[in-house]
C-alpha positions in Angstrom: 0.0 0.0 0.0 1.7 3.2 -1.1 1.4 6.8 -0.3 -1.1 7.1 -3.1 -3.6 4.9 -1.2 -5.9 7.9 -0.8 -4.6 10.9 -2.6 -7.6 13.0 -1.8 -7.0 12.5 1.9 -3.8 14.5 2.0 -4.0 17.7 4.0 -3.3 19.9 1.0 -6.1 18.4 -1.2 -9.0 20.5 -2.2 -11.9 20.5 0.2 -14.4 17.8 -0.5 -16.5 15.3 1.4 -14.0 13.1 3.3 -14.4 9.3 3.8 -12.1 7.7 6.3 -11.0 4.6 4.3 -9.5 3.2 7.6 -12.7 3.5 9.6 -13.5 -0.2 9.9 -9.8 -1.3 10.1 -9.6 0.1 13.6 -11.7 -2.8 14.7 -8.5 -4.8 14.3 -7.3 -3.0 17.5 -10.1 -4.9 19.3 -9.6 -8.2 17.5 -5.8 -8.6 17.6 -5.6 -9.0 21.5 -8.1 -11.9 21.3 -5.3 -13.9 19.5 -4.4 -14.9 23.1 -7.3 -17.4 22.8 -6.0 -19.3 19.8 -3.1 -21.2 21.4 -5.0 -22.4 24.5 -8.2 -23.3 22.5 -6.2 -25.3 20.0 -4.3 -27.0 22.8 -7.5 -28.0 24.5 -8.7 -29.5 21.2 -5.6 -31.3 20.2 -3.6 -31.8 23.4 -0.5 -30.3 21.7 1.1 -27.6 24.0 3.3 -26.5 21.2 0.3 -24.7 19.7 0.6 -22.2 22.7 3.4 -20.6 20.7 1.1 -19.6 17.8 0.2 -16.2 19.3 3.9 -15.4 20.1 4.7 -16.4 16.5 2.0 -14.1 15.2 3.2 -11.0 17.2 6.9 -11.5 16.4 6.9 -13.1 12.9 3.5 -12.8 11.2 2.8 -9.1 12.1 6.1 -7.9 10.8 5.5 -9.9 7.6 2.1 -8.3 7.2 3.7 -4.9 7.6 6.1 -5.8 4.8 3.4 -7.1 2.5 0.8 -4.3 3.1 3.4 -1.6 3.0 2.9 2.0 4.1 0.1 4.5 4.1 1.2 8.1 4.3 -2.1 9.6 3.6 -3.5 12.3 6.0 -7.1 13.4 6.6 -7.6 17.0 5.5 -7.7 19.5 8.4 -11.2 20.5 7.4 -12.3 16.9 8.2 -10.6 16.7 11.6 -13.4 18.3 13.7 -15.9 15.8 12.4 -13.5 12.9 12.9 -12.8 13.9 16.4 -16.5 14.2 17.2 -17.4 10.9 15.7 -18.2 8.6 18.7 -17.5 5.5 16.7 -13.8 5.9 17.3 -14.2 6.3 21.0 -16.5 3.3 21.2 -13.8 1.2 19.6 -11.5 2.1 22.5 -14.2 1.6 25.1 -14.9 -1.9 23.8 -11.3 -2.9 24.1 -11.1 -2.3 27.9 -13.3 -5.4 28.9 -11.7 -7.4 26.1 -8.2 -6.8 27.5 -9.3 -7.5 31.1 -11.0 -10.7 30.0 -8.0 -11.9 27.9 -5.6 -11.3 30.9 -7.9 -13.1 33.4 -8.4 -16.0 30.9 -4.7 -16.4 30.6 -4.3 -16.7 34.3 -7.2 -19.2 34.5 -5.8 -21.3 31.7 -2.3 -21.5 33.3 -3.7 -22.4 36.7 -6.1 -25.0 35.5 -3.9 -26.9 33.1 -0.7 -28.8 33.5 1.8 -27.1 31.1 5.4 -27.9 30.4 7.8 -25.2 31.3 8.1 -24.0 27.7 4.3 -23.9 27.5 4.3 -21.7 30.5 6.9 -19.4 28.9 4.6 -19.1 25.8 1.7 -18.1 28.0 3.8 -15.5 29.9 4.8 -13.9 26.5 1.2 -14.1 25.2 -0.4 -12.6 28.3 2.4 -10.1 28.5 1.6 -9.0 24.9 -2.1 -8.5 26.0 -0.8 -6.4 28.9 1.2 -4.4 26.3 -2.0 -3.7 24.4 -3.4 -2.5 27.8 -0.7 0.1 28.1 -1.1 1.2 24.5 -4.9 1.7 25.1 -4.1 3.5 28.4 -1.8 5.8 26.4 -4.5 6.7 23.9 -7.2 7.2 26.6 -5.0 8.9 29.2 -4.3 11.9 27.0 -8.0 12.8 26.6 -9.9 15.4 28.6 -13.2 13.6 29.4 -13.1 12.1 32.9 -14.6 8.8 31.6 -11.6 8.2 29.3 -9.0 9.1 32.0 -10.8 6.7 34.4 -10.8 3.9 31.7 -7.1 4.6 31.1 -6.3 4.0 34.8 -8.5 0.9 34.8 -6.8 -0.7 31.7 -3.3 0.1 33.2 -4.2 -1.8 36.4 -3.8 -5.5 35.3 -0.1 -5.2 34.9 0.6 -2.8 37.8 1.6 0.2 35.6 -0.9 2.7 36.9 1.8 5.5 37.2 2.2 5.5 33.4 -0.4 8.2 32.6 1.1 10.7 35.0 4.7 10.0 34.0 4.0 10.0 30.3 1.7 13.0 30.1 3.5 15.3 32.5 7.1 14.0 32.4 7.9 12.3 29.1 6.1 14.9 27.0 7.9 17.7 28.8 11.4 16.2 28.6 11.2 14.0 25.5 14.3 13.8 23.4 16.6 15.3 26.0 19.2 13.7 28.3 16.8 14.5 31.3 14.2 12.0 30.1 14.5 8.4 31.3 12.0 7.4 28.6 14.1 8.6 25.6 16.8 6.2 24.6 20.3 7.3 23.6 22.5 6.3 20.7 24.8 3.5 21.8 22.5 2.4 24.6 21.1 -1.1 24.4 17.5 -1.8 25.2 18.7 -3.7 28.3 20.7 -0.8 29.6 17.7 1.4 28.8 15.4 -0.9 30.8 17.5 -0.4 33.9 17.2 3.4 33.5 13.7 3.7 32.1 11.5 1.6 34.4 12.7 2.9 37.8 13.2 6.4 36.4 9.6 6.5 35.2 8.2 5.4 38.6 10.4 7.9 40.4 9.3 10.8 38.2 5.6 9.8 38.3 5.7 9.8 42.1 7.5 13.1 42.3 5.0 14.7 39.9 2.0 13.4 41.8 3.5 14.3 45.2 4.1 17.8 44.0 0.5 18.1 42.7 -0.9 16.9 46.0 1.4 19.2 48.0 0.0 22.2 46.2 -3.4 21.2 47.5 -1.9 20.5 51.0 -2.5 16.8 50.8 -0.2 14.0 51.7 1.4 11.9 48.9 -0.1 8.9 50.7 -3.7 10.2 50.7 -6.6 8.7 48.9 -6.3 11.5 46.3 -3.1 10.0 44.9 -4.0 8.7 41.5 -1.1 6.3 41.4 -2.3 4.7 44.7 -5.9 4.6 43.4 -4.8 2.5 40.4 -2.5 0.4 42.6 -5.5 -0.6 44.7 -7.3 -1.9 41.6 -4.2 -3.9 40.7 -4.0 -5.4 44.2 -7.7 -6.2 44.2 -7.3 -8.0 40.8 -4.2 -9.9 41.8 -5.6 -10.9 45.3 -8.8 -12.0 43.6 -6.9 -14.2 41.2 -4.9 -15.7 44.1 -8.0 -16.5 46.0 -9.7 -18.0 43.0 -6.8 -19.8 41.4 -4.4 -20.3 44.2 -1.5 -18.1 45.4 0.9 -19.8 43.0 -0.8 -17.9 40.1 1.0 -14.7 41.3 4.3 -16.0 39.9 2.7 -16.1 36.4 0.9 -12.8 36.9 4.1 -11.0 37.9 6.1 -12.6 35.0 3.4 -11.6 32.5 3.2 -8.1 34.0 6.9 -7.6 33.7 6.8 -8.7 30.0 3.8 -6.4 29.4 5.6 -3.4 30.9 8.7 -4.3 28.9 6.6 -3.8 25.8 6.3 -0.1 26.9 10.0 0.0 27.5 10.5 -1.4 24.0 8.2 1.3 22.5 10.0 4.1 24.3 13.3 2.7 23.1 12.2 2.7 19.5 10.3 6.0 19.5 13.1 8.5 20.2 16.4 6.6 19.8 19.3 9.0 19.6 17.1 12.0 18.7 17.9 15.2 20.6 16.2 18.6 21.0 19.0 21.2 21.0 19.4 23.4 24.0 19.1 27.2 23.4 21.4 29.9 24.9 18.6 30.6 27.4 19.0 27.1 28.8 15.6 25.9 27.5 15.3 23.2 24.9 13.8 23.9 21.5 10.1 22.8 21.1 9.5 19.2 20.2 9.2 19.0 16.5 8.4 16.1 14.0 12.1 15.4 13.6 12.4 14.4 17.3 10.3 11.2 17.0 10.8 8.1 14.9 7.7 7.3 12.8 6.3 4.3 10.9 3.4 4.3 8.5 3.3 0.6 8.1 -0.3 -0.4 7.7 -1.0 -3.4 9.9 0.9 -2.3 13.0 -0.8 1.1 12.9 -4.2 -0.5 12.7 -3.4 -2.7 15.6 -1.9 0.1 17.8 -4.2 3.1 17.3 -1.7 5.0 15.1 0.8 5.0 17.9 3.6 4.9 15.3 2.6 8.4 14.0 4.5 9.6 17.1 5.6 13.0 15.9 2.1 14.4 15.5 1.2 12.8 18.9 3.9 14.8 20.6 3.0 18.0 18.8 -0.8 17.5 19.5 -1.3 15.1 22.5 -5.0 15.7 22.6 -5.5 14.7 18.9 -7.2 11.4 18.6 -5.7 8.4 16.9 -7.9 8.6 13.8 -6.6 12.2 13.1 -2.9 11.7 13.5 -0.8 12.8 10.5 2.3 11.7 8.7 5.1 14.3 8.4 7.6 14.0 5.5 10.3 15.6 7.7 9.9 13.0 10.5 12.6 10.3 10.5 11.1 6.9 9.4 11.6 3.5 10.8 12.3 0.6 8.4 9.2 -1.3 9.6 6.5 -1.2 12.2 6.8 -1.6 16.0 6.3 -5.4 16.0 9.4 -5.8 13.8 11.4 -3.1 15.5 10.9 -4.6 19.0 12.4 -7.9 17.7 15.3 -6.0 16.2 15.9 -4.1 19.4 16.3 -7.3 21.4 19.4 -8.0 19.4 21.6 -4.9 20.1 24.3 -5.6 17.4 21.6 -5.9 14.7 19.8 -2.8 16.1 22.9 -0.7 15.9 23.8 -1.9 12.4 20.3 -0.9 11.1 19.5 2.2 13.2 22.8 4.0 13.8 23.3 4.8 10.1 19.7 5.7 9.8 20.0 8.0 12.7 23.1 9.8 11.2 21.3 10.1 7.9 18.4 11.8 9.7 20.4 14.2 11.9 23.9 14.5 10.4 27.2 13.9 12.2 27.0 16.9 14.6 27.2 15.3 18.0 25.3 18.2 19.5 22.2 17.0 17.6 22.4 13.4 18.9 21.3 12.1 22.3 24.5 10.0 23.0 25.0 7.5 25.7 27.6 9.4 27.9 29.4 6.1 28.7 30.0 5.5 24.9 30.2 9.0 23.7 34.0 9.0 23.0 33.8 5.6 21.2 30.8 6.7 19.1 32.5 10.0 18.1 35.6 8.0 16.9 33.6 5.3 15.2 31.4 7.6 13.2 33.7 10.6 12.9 31.2 12.9 14.7 31.9 16.6 15.0 32.1 16.9 18.8 32.0 19.7 21.2 32.1 19.9 25.1 29.2 18.2 26.8 26.6 20.5 28.1 25.8 20.1 31.8 22.2 19.0 31.7 20.2 17.3 34.4 20.2 13.6 33.7 17.8 11.1 35.2 19.6 7.8 35.7 
């Protein structure tokens, strides 16, 4: 699918009645997480536990292949159509429907593991599958958590609860969006930094920053950080209620599975953060403030299948420029650096750091040039990267770093 998929939908096209050709494709965002059922149901029918790996194979092999086969869609809705798109309740209902689907898929996974005798490698497959469902939870929480209606913010906290990542909305909206593509942001990866090093910086850094932001908000209102008004604690109570309920119903041993699946789910967010801003840097002005976040500060992908499955998460530049804009209205920018494939394929690539560097480091330099002041470099590897790529270096600015 090429950029000419819908020429009339480009933002510079003459005004005319607009039809969203992707309207019904967004139902894939509801359908894809139900793939968690395929492996268990087939195993129940055949007795073959190897079939539990089918959902894992779909996410990490089939989905990247579909992105390759279907190609890219760079078409944009005309700005004149955006108000109607944003007001159309259909797009919100798709998100609302996904909340119970994800909860049911996560609980089903726990039930299946507790009630069936699985080999250890079958258990690993279920951890990865349920963790992928949890990753979809965080993606939906990302979409809903940016919106103004109280219902959507509440649903965001609810869908973040199964994997214990209720601090995400606060950290992402008020921390990451403020410091994105700077050394101060624990959720922006640096050139030369492997995803595993990034994990050790991003996960604890995100929690610390979220707690600091929420504590400061409550302090302004003269409330304790440990009060019932703390939104992080509110979501944590939902998490504890769910996990305790599963332990009572299925036995305390299920908590091992739940914790492992939750870690893998939250690692999917780490993977997304790693991919989205790798090495990109907003330059610091003489005033000490960073330049505004522009399209060039986020990696983008217009690959069709993964965008349909992830609510246009991969049109990340427009999201950072307009956080309140709903997924159906997000735009492609020609000046934004482009990923070679969608997130499903990029995650797999990131898990093999030598392959990641071989693919992404040249792409990064092609996008920003060889001026080290335009690259968010891992300080531990700065000198080696400057030598390896012949970067034009200058003394490091003293910036507040988190981690």
